[in-house]
C-alpha positions as CSV (number, residue, x, y, z in Angstrom):
1,X,-33.7,-37.1,-84.6
2,X,-36.1,-36.1,-82.1
3,X,-35.0,-32.5,-82.4
4,X,-35.3,-32.6,-86.3
5,X,-38.8,-34.1,-85.9
6,X,-39.8,-31.3,-83.5
7,X,-38.4,-28.7,-85.8
8,X,-40.2,-30.1,-88.7
9,X,-43.6,-30.1,-86.8
10,X,-42.9,-26.4,-85.7
11,X,-42.2,-25.5,-89.3
12,X,-45.4,-27.1,-90.5
13,X,-47.5,-25.4,-87.8
14,X,-46.0,-22.0,-88.7
15,X,-46.7,-22.5,-92.4
16,X,-50.3,-23.6,-91.6
17,X,-51.0,-20.6,-89.5
18,X,-49.4,-18.3,-92.0
19,X,-51.5,-19.8,-94.8
20,X,-54.7,-19.5,-92.7
21,X,-53.9,-15.8,-92.0
22,X,-53.2,-15.2,-95.6
23,X,-56.4,-16.9,-96.7
24,X,-58.4,-14.8,-94.2
25,X,-57.0,-11.6,-95.8
26,X,-54.9,-10.7,-92.5
27,X,-51.6,-8.9,-93.4
28,X,-48.5,-10.9,-92.5
29,X,-46.2,-8.9,-90.3
30,X,-42.5,-8.7,-90.7
31,X,-42.2,-10.3,-87.1
32,X,-44.3,-13.3,-88.2
33,X,-42.2,-13.6,-91.4
34,X,-39.0,-13.5,-89.3
35,X,-40.5,-16.1,-86.9
36,X,-41.3,-18.4,-89.9
37,X,-37.7,-17.9,-91.1
38,X,-36.6,-18.8,-87.6
39,X,-38.3,-22.2,-87.4
40,X,-37.1,-22.9,-90.9
41,X,-33.6,-22.2,-89.8
42,X,-34.0,-24.5,-86.8
43,X,-35.2,-27.3,-89.0
44,X,-32.2,-26.9,-91.3
45,X,-29.8,-27.0,-88.3
46,X,-31.4,-30.1,-86.9
47,X,-31.2,-31.8,-90.3
48,X,-27.6,-30.8,-90.7
49,X,-26.8,-32.2,-87.3
50,X,-28.1,-35.5,-88.4
51,X,-26.2,-35.4,-91.8
52,X,-23.0,-34.5,-90.0
53,X,-23.4,-37.0,-87.1
54,X,-20.7,-39.7,-87.0
55,X,-22.5,-42.9,-85.8
56,X,-20.8,-44.9,-83.0
57,X,-21.6,-48.3,-84.4
58,X,-23.6,-50.3,-87.0
59,X,-27.0,-49.8,-85.1
60,X,-26.5,-46.0,-85.2
61,X,-25.4,-46.0,-88.7
62,X,-28.5,-48.0,-89.8
63,X,-30.7,-45.7,-87.8
64,X,-29.2,-42.7,-89.4
65,X,-29.3,-43.9,-92.9
66,X,-33.0,-45.2,-92.4
67,X,-34.0,-41.8,-91.0
68,X,-32.4,-39.9,-93.8
69,X,-34.0,-42.1,-96.5
70,X,-37.4,-41.6,-94.9
71,X,-36.9,-37.9,-94.6
72,X,-35.9,-37.5,-98.3
73,X,-38.7,-39.7,-99.5
74,X,-41.3,-37.9,-97.4
75,X,-40.0,-34.5,-98.5
76,X,-39.1,-35.4,-102.1
77,X,-35.7,-33.7,-101.0
78,X,-32.2,-34.2,-102.1
79,X,-28.9,-33.7,-100.5
80,X,-26.1,-31.6,-102.0
81,X,-22.7,-33.1,-102.8
82,X,-21.3,-32.1,-99.4
83,X,-24.2,-33.6,-97.4
84,X,-24.1,-36.8,-99.5
85,X,-20.3,-37.2,-98.8
86,X,-20.9,-36.6,-95.0
87,X,-23.7,-39.3,-95.0
88,X,-21.5,-41.8,-96.8
89,X,-18.4,-41.4,-94.7
């Protein structure tokens, strides 16, 4: 969960910087776009690690479900069918 939170923060920072550069009229380089893609991929990998994690007890199960519910509410996101099945298993 800590890794996912860090990845989300990195993604938000990268997007903020990109928006500031775009608003200032600076050209966005391919390298910067690739960096933005990289942090987005890190966030996705971290989220999938949580989705696919098999809790070792009731406490971990509740933590996982609470975290995922908070994440989905905060992002107005959804899970695809495979992710939902993994969460419910």
